[in-house]
N, C-alpha and C positions, 0 to 999 in steps of 0.2 A: 263716703269712703273713696279715698283715691285707689286703684288698681297699684298693685307693690309693683310688677313687670308690664308697664303697657304696651300695648304692640302699637310700634311703628308705622308698621306695614304689613299684608298679609303674608304667609309663610309661601313660599315658592318653592316645588318640588324640584329637585336636582338631576339631570339627563341623567341615565343609566343607574340610577341607585334601583329603582325594579327591576330590572334584567340581573343584577349583582345579587340581591340577595337570593333571586331565584337561582343562580349559578351557584351561587353557596350550597342551598339546601340541597341541590339536586348532588353535588358534590361528596358533601358529608353524608348524604343518603347512601351513593355509590361506596361508599368508603366504609363506612357502617357495612354494608350486605358482603363486601368480599371480607371481610374482617373474619365477620360471621359463619362466614359460608367455608371457613378456613383456609382460604389463598393465605401465602405468605408475605410480610409487609416488601415494603410500602404496598400500598390498598390506593395510592393517590400520587399523582402526579402534583401539587398542589403546593407549596411549600408551608404556609399557610395550615393547614388542616394537617398535616405532616408532624409540624412543629408542638401543634396545641389542643391541648385538650377541646372537645364542644359537648354540652348535651347533644340527644340523638334529635333528630328531627320528629320525631313521634316520640311524642313525653313517655308512651307507655313500653317504651323500651328502654329509658333507662334504668339503673339495678335499687332505685330505691323504688319504683311503681314496678318495678318486678317482683321485689319483694312485699309492698302492701297486695298487688293483686295474688301472689302465690300465698304467703304464710299469714295474710291478714282479711280478704276479702275472703278466699275460698281455704281457708283450714278444714279439716277434718272433725275438728272438736265443734259437739252442737251448744247452741248457744241463740238466745232470743235475739228479734233482729234488731232491737233495740243495741241489746249486747255489742252487736255487732258491728252496728251503727255509731258508738262510741271508740270503739277498738280502731277505725279506720277515723274516725275526727282525732282523734287524741294522738 
């Protein structure tokens, strides 16, 4: 069977992409830390980070994960381990 998208050449890493990724991740984390510590905005000088919403660097810091941790995984209601797993997975 023929490949749907045959490779013409091996992929080549673009210069600076790795460094840009880590710059962006660290700037995003700094802005998050400034915001949650109560500092007034703007929390960054980066126009893109100021103008758009991004998920948090650490997954557990986003609001949906915080809800799952606080109200589903560690709620005060007693239940069997199987029930707790079902609550987390559904």
